[in-house]
C-alpha positions as CSV (number, residue, x, y, z in Angstrom):
1,M,-46.7,-20.4,-14.7
2,K,-44.6,-21.8,-17.7
3,V,-45.0,-18.1,-18.6
4,C,-43.6,-16.6,-15.4
5,H,-41.2,-19.4,-15.3
6,M,-39.7,-17.6,-18.6
7,Q,-39.8,-14.2,-17.8
8,I,-38.3,-14.9,-14.4
9,L,-35.0,-16.8,-16.6
10,L,-35.2,-13.6,-18.8
11,L,-35.2,-11.5,-16.2
12,L,-31.8,-13.0,-15.0
13,L,-30.4,-13.6,-17.7
14,G,-30.7,-10.1,-19.0
15,G,-29.4,-9.2,-15.8
16,F,-26.2,-11.2,-16.2
17,A,-26.0,-10.3,-19.9
18,G,-25.3,-6.6,-18.3
19,I,-22.2,-7.9,-15.5
20,S,-20.7,-9.9,-17.8
21,K,-20.4,-7.4,-20.6
22,A,-16.8,-6.9,-21.3
23,A,-15.0,-3.7,-21.0
24,N,-12.0,-2.3,-21.8
25,V,-9.7,-1.3,-19.0
26,L,-6.7,0.2,-19.1
27,A,-3.4,-0.5,-16.8
28,F,-0.8,2.0,-16.2
29,L,1.8,0.3,-14.2
30,P,4.4,2.6,-14.0
31,S,6.3,1.4,-10.2
32,A,10.0,-0.1,-10.7
33,S,9.1,-2.2,-7.8
34,P,8.2,-5.8,-8.7
35,S,7.0,-6.9,-5.0
36,H,4.4,-3.7,-6.4
37,L,4.0,-5.4,-9.9
38,I,3.2,-9.0,-7.7
39,I,-0.1,-7.5,-6.1
40,E,-1.1,-5.3,-9.3
41,M,-1.0,-7.9,-11.8
42,A,-3.1,-10.6,-9.7
43,V,-5.9,-7.9,-10.0
44,V,-5.3,-7.0,-13.6
45,R,-5.1,-10.7,-14.6
46,E,-8.5,-11.2,-12.9
47,M,-10.2,-8.7,-14.7
48,A,-8.5,-10.0,-18.0
49,E,-10.0,-13.8,-16.5
50,R,-13.7,-12.9,-16.3
51,N,-13.1,-11.9,-20.2
52,H,-12.3,-8.1,-19.6
53,N,-10.1,-6.5,-22.6
54,V,-7.2,-5.2,-20.4
55,T,-4.5,-3.0,-21.8
56,V,-1.1,-3.0,-19.6
57,V,1.2,-0.1,-20.1
58,S,4.2,-1.3,-17.9
59,V,8.0,0.5,-17.2
60,L,8.5,-3.4,-16.1
61,P,8.6,-6.9,-18.2
62,L,5.5,-8.9,-17.5
63,K,6.2,-12.5,-16.3
64,Q,4.8,-14.9,-19.1
65,E,2.3,-16.9,-16.4
66,W,1.0,-13.1,-15.9
67,L,-0.3,-12.9,-19.4
68,H,-3.8,-13.5,-20.8
69,P,-5.1,-13.7,-24.5
70,S,-7.4,-10.7,-23.6
71,M,-4.3,-9.3,-22.4
72,T,-2.7,-6.6,-24.9
73,Y,0.7,-5.4,-23.5
74,I,3.0,-2.7,-24.1
75,K,6.1,-2.2,-22.6
76,L,7.4,1.6,-22.1
77,D,10.9,2.5,-22.2
78,R,11.2,5.4,-20.2
79,G,10.1,6.0,-17.5
80,L,12.1,3.4,-15.3
81,F,13.2,4.3,-11.7
82,D,16.6,3.4,-10.0
83,M,15.3,1.9,-6.9
84,N,18.5,3.0,-5.0
85,S,17.7,6.1,-4.5
86,A,14.6,4.5,-2.2
87,M,17.0,2.2,-0.3
88,N,20.0,5.3,0.4
89,A,16.7,7.6,0.9
90,T,15.7,5.7,4.7
91,K,20.1,4.8,5.6
92,S,19.6,8.2,7.6
93,N,17.7,9.9,10.5
94,G,15.6,13.4,11.5
95,L,15.8,16.0,9.3
96,Y,18.2,13.9,6.9
97,F,15.7,11.1,6.6
98,M,12.9,13.9,5.6
99,W,15.4,15.3,3.3
100,N,15.9,12.1,1.1
101,F,13.0,11.0,1.4
102,F,11.9,14.7,0.3
103,K,14.5,13.9,-3.3
104,M,13.5,10.2,-3.6
105,F,9.8,11.1,-4.6
106,S,11.0,13.9,-6.1
107,E,13.6,11.9,-8.5
108,M,10.7,9.5,-9.1
109,S,8.0,12.0,-10.1
110,S,10.1,12.8,-12.4
111,S,11.0,9.9,-13.6
112,M,7.7,8.5,-14.3
113,A,7.0,11.9,-16.2
114,E,8.9,10.5,-19.0
115,T,6.7,8.0,-19.5
116,L,4.2,9.9,-20.7
117,E,6.5,10.9,-23.3
118,D,7.3,7.8,-24.8
119,P,6.5,7.0,-28.0
120,K,4.4,4.2,-27.2
121,M,2.6,6.3,-25.2
122,L,2.1,8.8,-27.1
123,E,0.9,6.3,-29.9
124,L,-1.6,4.9,-27.2
125,R,-3.2,8.9,-26.1
126,N,-3.1,9.3,-30.2
127,N,-5.3,6.6,-31.3
128,R,-8.9,7.8,-31.6
129,G,-9.9,4.3,-31.8
130,N,-9.4,3.7,-28.0
131,K,-11.8,4.1,-25.7
132,F,-11.5,3.1,-21.8
133,D,-14.0,2.4,-19.2
134,L,-11.8,2.4,-16.1
135,M,-8.8,3.4,-15.9
136,L,-6.1,1.0,-13.2
137,Y,-3.4,2.9,-11.7
138,G,-0.4,1.3,-10.0
139,Y,-0.1,4.2,-7.7
140,I,3.2,5.7,-7.2
141,F,2.7,9.1,-6.2
142,G,2.2,10.6,-9.0
143,E,-0.7,12.4,-9.1
144,F,-0.5,13.8,-12.6
145,F,-1.1,10.3,-14.5
146,V,-4.7,11.2,-13.9
147,G,-4.2,13.1,-17.0
148,L,-5.1,9.8,-18.6
149,A,-7.8,9.1,-17.4
150,E,-9.3,12.5,-18.1
151,H,-8.0,11.9,-21.8
152,F,-10.1,8.8,-21.7
153,D,-13.1,10.4,-20.2
154,C,-13.1,6.8,-17.1
155,P,-13.4,6.8,-13.7
156,V,-10.0,5.7,-12.0
157,A,-9.0,2.8,-9.5
158,L,-5.8,3.4,-7.7
159,L,-3.2,-0.1,-7.1
160,W,-1.9,0.2,-3.4
161,P,0.0,-2.8,-2.2
162,N,0.2,-1.4,1.7
163,I,-2.0,0.5,4.2
164,P,-3.4,4.0,2.5
165,L,-0.8,6.8,3.9
166,V,-1.9,11.2,3.3
167,P,-1.9,11.6,-0.1
168,I,-4.2,8.3,-0.8
169,M,-6.4,9.5,2.1
170,K,-6.4,12.7,0.9
171,L,-7.8,11.7,-3.1
172,I,-10.5,9.2,-1.7
173,G,-11.9,11.2,1.3
174,N,-10.9,9.4,3.9
175,P,-10.8,10.7,7.3
176,F,-7.2,10.4,8.5
177,E,-8.4,9.7,12.3
178,I,-4.3,10.6,13.4
179,S,-5.0,10.2,17.6
180,Y,-4.8,5.8,16.6
181,T,-4.4,4.7,12.9
182,I,-0.4,5.3,11.3
183,V,-0.7,7.7,7.7
184,S,3.0,8.5,7.1
185,I,5.3,5.9,6.7
186,L,7.6,7.8,8.9
187,N,5.8,6.7,11.8
188,V,7.1,3.0,12.2
189,N,4.8,2.3,15.1
190,P,2.0,-0.1,14.2
191,N,0.5,0.1,17.9
192,G,-1.8,3.7,17.7
193,N,-1.3,4.2,21.7
194,G,-0.6,6.5,23.9
195,I,0.5,10.3,23.5
196,L,4.0,9.3,22.4
197,F,2.4,7.6,19.0
198,R,0.2,10.2,18.6
199,F,2.5,13.2,19.3
200,K,4.6,11.4,16.4
201,N,1.5,11.0,14.4
202,V,0.7,14.9,14.5
203,L,3.9,15.7,14.0
204,F,5.0,13.2,10.6
205,M,1.2,14.4,9.0
206,A,2.0,17.9,9.7
207,V,5.8,17.0,7.5
208,E,3.8,14.7,4.8
209,Y,1.4,17.2,4.0
210,I,4.2,19.6,3.6
211,M,6.0,17.1,1.4
212,L,2.8,16.6,-0.1
213,T,2.0,20.5,-0.6
214,I,5.5,21.2,-2.3
215,R,5.1,17.8,-4.6
216,E,2.0,18.9,-5.9
217,R,3.0,21.8,-7.6
218,G,5.1,19.4,-9.0
219,S,2.7,17.3,-10.3
220,R,0.4,20.4,-10.7
221,S,3.2,21.3,-13.5
222,V,4.0,17.7,-15.2
223,Y,0.1,17.4,-15.8
224,E,-0.1,21.5,-16.9
225,K,2.6,20.7,-19.6
226,H,1.0,17.3,-21.0
227,F,-2.9,18.0,-20.9
228,P,-3.4,21.2,-21.3
229,S,-6.7,23.7,-19.7
230,D,-7.8,24.3,-23.3
231,R,-8.5,21.0,-24.0
232,Y,-8.9,19.1,-20.8
233,A,-10.0,19.7,-17.2
234,S,-8.1,21.5,-14.3
235,Y,-5.6,19.0,-12.4
236,E,-7.9,19.5,-9.2
237,K,-11.0,18.8,-11.3
238,A,-9.5,15.8,-12.8
239,K,-7.7,14.4,-9.5
240,E,-12.2,13.7,-8.9
241,R,-11.9,11.3,-11.3
242,V,-9.8,8.9,-8.9
243,T,-12.9,6.5,-7.4
244,M,-11.7,3.7,-5.3
245,V,-8.5,2.4,-3.8
246,L,-7.6,-1.2,-3.8
247,F,-5.1,-1.7,-1.6
248,S,-2.9,-4.9,-0.1
249,H,-4.7,-4.8,4.3
250,H,-7.4,-6.9,6.1
251,F,-9.6,-5.2,8.6
252,S,-7.8,-8.5,11.1
253,E,-4.3,-6.6,10.4
254,K,-5.2,-4.0,13.0
255,P,-6.0,-1.0,13.6
256,V,-9.6,-1.0,12.5
257,R,-10.4,2.2,10.8
258,P,-13.1,3.7,9.1
259,L,-12.9,2.9,5.2
260,V,-15.4,5.0,2.8
261,P,-17.2,2.9,0.7
262,G,-14.4,3.6,-2.3
263,L,-11.7,1.7,-0.5
264,I,-11.9,-2.0,-0.5
265,E,-9.5,-4.1,0.9
266,I,-7.9,-7.1,-0.9
267,G,-5.0,-8.2,1.3
268,G,-3.8,-11.5,-0.6
269,I,-5.4,-11.1,-3.9
270,H,-1.9,-12.8,-5.2
271,L,-2.5,-15.9,-3.1
272,N,-4.1,-19.2,-3.7
273,E,-5.9,-21.1,-0.7
274,E,-4.0,-24.2,-1.8
275,P,-0.5,-23.3,-3.0
276,K,0.7,-24.7,-6.8
277,P,2.5,-27.4,-6.6
278,L,6.2,-27.0,-6.4
279,P,8.5,-27.7,-9.3
280,K,10.2,-31.2,-9.0
281,D,14.1,-30.5,-8.0
282,I,11.9,-28.1,-4.9
283,E,9.5,-30.2,-4.4
284,D,12.1,-33.7,-3.6
285,F,14.5,-31.1,-1.7
286,V,11.6,-29.8,0.7
287,T,10.0,-33.3,1.0
288,S,12.9,-35.2,2.4
289,A,13.4,-32.1,5.2
290,K,13.5,-34.7,8.2
291,H,13.6,-31.2,10.2
292,G,12.1,-29.2,8.0
293,V,12.8,-26.1,6.0
294,I,13.8,-22.8,6.1
295,F,13.4,-19.7,3.3
296,F,15.9,-17.2,3.0
297,S,14.7,-14.6,0.8
298,L,15.4,-10.5,0.7
299,G,13.0,-9.9,-2.4
300,T,13.2,-8.6,-5.8
301,N,14.7,-5.0,-4.6
302,V,17.2,-6.0,-1.8
303,K,20.3,-6.6,-3.6
304,T,23.7,-7.6,-2.6
305,T,25.1,-4.1,-2.7
306,H,22.1,-2.9,-0.2
307,L,23.6,-4.7,2.6
308,Q,26.3,-4.5,5.2
309,P,29.6,-5.7,4.3
310,Q,29.2,-9.9,5.3
311,T,26.0,-9.9,6.1
312,L,25.4,-13.3,3.8
313,E,28.3,-14.4,5.0
314,K,27.3,-14.5,8.3
315,I,23.1,-15.8,7.6
316,Y,25.4,-18.4,5.7
317,N,27.7,-19.8,8.7
318,V,24.6,-19.8,10.8
319,L,22.3,-21.6,8.5
320,S,24.2,-23.8,6.6
321,K,24.7,-25.6,10.1
322,L,21.8,-25.9,11.4
323,P,19.9,-29.7,10.8
324,Q,17.0,-28.1,9.0
325,K,16.9,-27.4,5.0
326,V,17.7,-24.6,3.7
327,L,16.2,-23.1,0.0
328,W,18.4,-19.8,-0.3
329,K,17.0,-17.3,-3.4
330,C,19.8,-15.3,-4.5
331,D,20.4,-12.6,-6.9
332,D,23.8,-15.0,-9.2
333,E,23.5,-18.6,-8.1
334,S,27.8,-18.5,-9.4
335,K,27.5,-15.8,-6.3
336,V,26.8,-18.0,-3.2
337,P,28.5,-17.3,0.2
338,G,29.3,-21.0,0.5
339,N,28.4,-24.8,-0.7
340,S,26.4,-26.4,2.1
341,S,24.6,-29.8,1.1
342,N,22.0,-28.6,3.4
343,I,21.5,-25.0,1.4
344,L,19.5,-25.1,-2.3
345,F,21.0,-22.2,-4.2
346,R,18.2,-20.4,-6.9
347,K,17.8,-17.4,-8.7
348,W,14.1,-17.9,-8.9
349,M,11.4,-19.4,-6.7
350,P,7.6,-19.5,-6.4
351,Q,7.9,-17.7,-2.8
352,A,4.3,-18.1,-2.4
353,D,3.7,-21.6,-3.3
354,I,6.9,-22.6,-0.7
355,L,5.4,-21.0,2.1
356,G,2.5,-22.6,2.0
357,H,4.2,-25.6,1.8
358,P,3.1,-27.7,4.8
359,N,6.8,-29.1,5.6
360,V,8.2,-24.9,5.9
361,K,9.2,-24.1,9.2
362,L,10.2,-20.8,9.0
363,F,10.4,-17.3,6.5
364,F,13.3,-15.8,6.8
365,G,13.0,-12.3,4.9
366,H,13.9,-8.8,4.2
367,G,10.3,-7.3,5.9
368,G,8.5,-6.9,2.6
369,K,4.6,-6.6,2.5
370,G,3.7,-9.1,0.3
371,G,5.9,-11.4,1.8
372,I,4.8,-10.6,5.6
373,T,1.4,-11.3,4.1
374,E,2.2,-14.8,2.5
375,A,4.1,-15.7,5.6
376,K,0.9,-14.5,7.5
377,F,-2.0,-15.8,4.8
378,Y,-0.4,-19.8,5.0
379,G,0.6,-19.2,9.0
380,V,4.5,-18.9,8.6
381,P,6.6,-17.7,11.4
382,M,9.4,-15.2,10.8
383,V,12.5,-13.9,11.4
384,G,13.3,-10.6,9.6
385,L,16.0,-8.3,8.6
386,P,14.1,-5.0,7.4
387,I,16.3,-2.6,4.9
388,F,14.5,0.5,3.8
389,G,11.0,1.8,3.6
390,D,8.0,0.4,4.7
391,Q,9.6,-2.6,6.2
392,P,11.0,-1.7,9.6
393,M,7.6,-0.3,10.1
394,N,6.0,-4.1,8.7
395,M,8.3,-5.9,11.1
396,E,7.3,-3.7,14.1
397,E,4.2,-5.4,13.7
398,V,5.4,-8.7,13.7
399,V,7.4,-8.7,16.5
400,Q,4.3,-7.1,18.5
401,K,1.7,-9.3,17.6
402,A,4.5,-12.5,17.7
403,Y,4.9,-13.5,14.5
404,G,8.4,-13.6,15.3
405,L,11.2,-11.5,15.5
406,S,13.2,-8.5,14.0
407,L,16.8,-7.7,13.3
408,N,18.9,-4.7,13.1
409,H,20.5,-4.2,9.8
410,D,23.8,-2.0,11.1
411,R,26.8,-3.3,11.9
412,T,26.1,-5.2,15.5
413,L,24.8,-7.5,13.6
414,S,26.5,-10.9,14.9
415,E,26.0,-14.8,13.7
416,E,25.1,-15.2,17.5
417,L,22.3,-12.6,17.2
418,I,21.0,-14.3,13.9
419,L,21.6,-17.6,15.6
420,N,19.7,-17.0,19.0
421,A,17.0,-15.4,16.7
422,V,16.0,-18.1,14.2
423,K,16.3,-20.8,16.9
424,E,13.5,-19.2,19.6
425,V,11.2,-18.5,16.3
426,L,12.1,-21.9,15.9
427,E,11.6,-23.6,19.2
428,N,8.7,-22.0,20.5
429,N,6.1,-22.9,19.5
430,T,4.0,-19.5,20.7
431,Y,5.3,-17.8,17.5
432,T,3.8,-20.4,14.6
433,N,0.4,-20.8,17.1
434,N,-0.4,-17.0,17.2
435,V,0.3,-16.9,13.2
436,K,-1.6,-19.2,12.6
437,K,-4.2,-18.3,14.5
438,F,-3.7,-14.9,12.5
439,S,-3.8,-17.1,9.4
440,N,-7.6,-18.4,10.2
441,L,-8.7,-14.9,10.8
442,Y,-7.0,-13.0,7.6
443,R,-8.6,-16.0,5.2
444,D,-12.3,-15.5,6.6
445,R,-14.2,-13.5,4.7
446,P,-17.5,-13.5,3.1
447,L,-16.5,-13.0,-0.6
448,K,-12.8,-14.8,-2.2
449,I,-10.5,-11.9,-2.2
450,K,-10.6,-12.1,-6.2
451,D,-14.4,-11.8,-6.5
452,N,-14.2,-8.7,-4.5
453,A,-11.7,-6.8,-5.9
454,V,-13.4,-7.9,-9.4
455,Y,-16.9,-7.2,-7.9
456,W,-16.1,-3.4,-7.1
457,L,-14.0,-2.2,-10.4
458,E,-16.9,-3.8,-12.3
459,Y,-19.7,-1.5,-9.6
460,L,-17.2,1.7,-10.9
461,I,-17.9,0.5,-14.8
462,R,-21.4,0.0,-14.2
463,Y,-22.2,2.5,-13.0
464,K,-20.1,5.0,-14.3
465,G,-17.4,5.9,-12.2
466,A,-20.2,5.5,-9.2
467,P,-20.8,9.1,-8.5
468,H,-23.2,8.4,-5.0
469,L,-19.7,6.5,-3.6
470,Q,-17.8,9.7,-3.2
471,S,-16.8,11.6,0.2
472,P,-17.6,14.8,0.4
473,L,-13.7,15.3,2.1
474,K,-12.3,14.6,-1.6
475,T,-13.4,18.6,-2.1
476,M,-13.3,19.8,1.1
477,S,-10.4,21.7,2.3
478,F,-8.0,20.9,5.2
479,V,-10.0,23.7,6.7
480,E,-13.3,23.2,6.2
481,A,-12.3,18.8,6.9
482,N,-11.4,19.5,10.2
483,N,-14.2,22.4,10.8
484,L,-11.1,24.9,11.9
485,D,-13.3,27.5,10.5
486,V,-16.1,26.6,12.5
487,F,-13.6,26.3,15.5
488,A,-12.6,30.1,14.8
489,C,-16.0,31.4,14.6
490,L,-17.1,29.9,17.8
491,F,-13.6,31.1,19.4
492,V,-14.2,34.3,18.1
493,G,-18.7,33.7,19.4
494,L,-16.8,32.8,22.7
495,Y,-14.4,35.7,22.9
496,L,-17.4,38.5,22.0
497,V,-19.7,37.3,24.7
498,F,-16.8,37.0,27.4
499,Q,-15.9,40.6,26.6
500,I,-20.0,41.2,26.8
501,M,-20.0,39.8,29.7
502,K,-16.8,41.5,31.4
503,F,-18.1,44.8,30.0
504,S,-21.4,44.2,31.7
505,A,-20.1,43.2,34.9
506,K,-18.1,46.3,35.0
507,L,-20.9,48.8,34.1
508,V,-23.2,46.7,36.5
509,F,-20.3,47.6,39.2
510,R,-19.8,50.8,38.6
511,L,-23.5,51.7,39.2
512,V,-23.7,49.6,41.8
513,C,-20.5,51.5,43.5
514,G,-21.4,54.8,42.2
515,T,-24.9,54.4,44.0
516,S,-22.9,53.1,47.8
517,R,-20.4,56.3,46.9
518,Q,-23.6,58.9,46.8
519,K,-25.5,57.5,49.3
520,T,-22.8,57.3,51.7
521,K,-22.4,61.1,51.1
522,K,-25.6,61.9,51.6
523,D,-25.2,59.9,55.2
């Protein structure tokens, strides 16, 4: 009996030893968006917490709180993309809007391609002692970076802070299901119903396919320049190293869609079930608010220069007259729109921990995916002022599900509209009740979000990219994936059958008529 128990113990220890073996992970994070980095570093730090050796390469500086003894941090000097281009790309309509989007992607790709020529990146690549078991890539529409995984001979997992869109679905081989799910950032309507939604979805998917095809030429060119064919696999073959995508979403946010095993939902990974204690000055300010607190923040990418004239002044004039206290995140504490006793201005605030405080009654933000996720996670209703990118789409969902209201960022924005929206969300308990119900759904998961993410990344490491998980759609052409060749064959076959039947009918008709005429002549 003792021998049996000892054997079981050794088997268990052997199993855990295989799971806990430290791996070498390369985390390449070329996005110039701090909000992207928050999601990405939540995954990266968790891998370091599990004793994996993580080399982090980024174009943005990392916060001290993200660093870990198991990390090696490399800050690149090249490839930082100007986010103003992203802002300007969304300030137009129609064909001009699409052209601006395409131009933005081209500029972004050109900027990011410079990271491959950064001396620190060249040193990382040329050091023969660098071996990696997995590459984490903070995806930002630069497929040529798969060359790094080809160079280090390791699988790739993408980190993406939103729902999967056309390029990601193609890379991982997931069905699009365009009849009821959003596949393009150009289609901002989250309600996948009706012929108009389906028509727009098909149209915008076609536009994105065209844009993607054009971008692919440039991406292939960059790849072939830095990873020549005499030493590396082809661009198409290298892309097959993308074996998993961890994306910031959860099925409770709808619409429910089919996901291949390589698509892993990690919505809320940067949040804690119990928020951390606030800095003392903020904690004192929040707890002393008899009527609750409004948290106002336009995130990290939106700056004062991106706003319509007097926008901040209008918001200040409204919030400064309310009985609630206001925490206001600003770009510069020396340049604030006013000085009201109920408003505390700070250049930095722990947003997630503030939203997790029970005395916070409203989040007034810009509709970024990260902020909305945090508000929904902690059950805080919202008023949004979307500026660019996916923000209008995010706020459409908030409005449709009655988690809050959205304001148009244009010249029609007035103090009256702002006041009406804020008072409606504060005083109508419907919004608070709805978002708190969703919070319960969002948090109810079989595994903790971070545990789930680490499990699947370690799964990739254990099974060398887990080729058994991969979808056949990854390597199928558009014609094959949509059975266009089958439909063409069926059409041709039906056409031939129709022609044969038509010919046969004519032949029978002629024979019958000919016999009848001959009989008539005889008579």
